[in-house]
N, C-alpha and C positions, 0 to 999 in steps of 0.2 A: 306876508304871504309868500311862501316859497314857490318858485317855478319848478315844474317837473319836466323832464325831457320826455316828450310825447312821440318822438320819432320811433317808428317801428323798424326793427332790423328785418331784412329779408332773409328768409331761410332758403338756402341753395340746395336744390336736389339735382344730383348728377345722374344722367341716363347713360348707361353703358351700352355697348354694341349688342349685348345679349338681352337688351330691353329691361334689365334690372334697374331699379331706381334707388339711389343712395342719398340719404339725408346727411349732409355734411355737418350739420349742427349737432345732431345726436349720435353721429357715427354709426349708423346701421341702415340696412336695406328697408325700404318701405313699399307698401302696395298702393295702388290707386285709391283704394278705400281709405287708407291711412292719410294720404295726401288730402282727400276730400274732408276728412275730419279736421286736419290742421287748418284748412281754409275756413271751415265752419266755425272753428274756435277763434278766428280772427287773425291767424298767421298770414303774413305776406310770403308768398313763395315765388321762386324763380327756378325753372327747370332748364338745365342746359345739357347739351350733348357733351360727354366727357372728352371726346376726341376733337370735335370741330368747334366747340364752344358756342354752337348755334343755340339760340333761345327757343326752347320747345314748350314754353309755359302755356301759350294759347292752345297748342295742339294737345297738350296733356289735359288741360281743363276740359276741352271738347271731348276727349276720350272718357273722362270721368262722367260727364253728362250722358254720353252715349251708353256707357255701362250701367248707369243708374236707370236710365229710361228702359233698357232691356229688361230690367228686373220688375219694372212696373211704371207705366207712364205717369208722370207727375207734372210735366210742363204742358201748358196749353199750346196746341198746334199753331195758333195764330202768332204767339210769341216767337216760336221757332221760325216761322215763316218770315217774320220781320227781321230776325237776326240774319237769316240767309240773304234777304233782299238788301240789307244794308251792308253786307260784307264786301270783300274786295272784288273789284271787277275781274272778269275772266281775262286770261292772257291771250 
């Protein structure tokens, strides 16, 4: 029985100062909707600021959720409430 390498590679998305998102694996600009599609298809992504190298993955995912909820609510309010309550403490 052959062993298969099941490690997934992480797709890096660079966010430029003009807010454009660039997929470094496929070498083209992508939209939030396209990133959502990648995630739905099982891709692991990491979004970084091109200049500072700051990890923007969580903020980008939150933005995707926000944009999708604007088009039509799909998430239960109680679930969102739990996410907010379990989040980072206020500074």
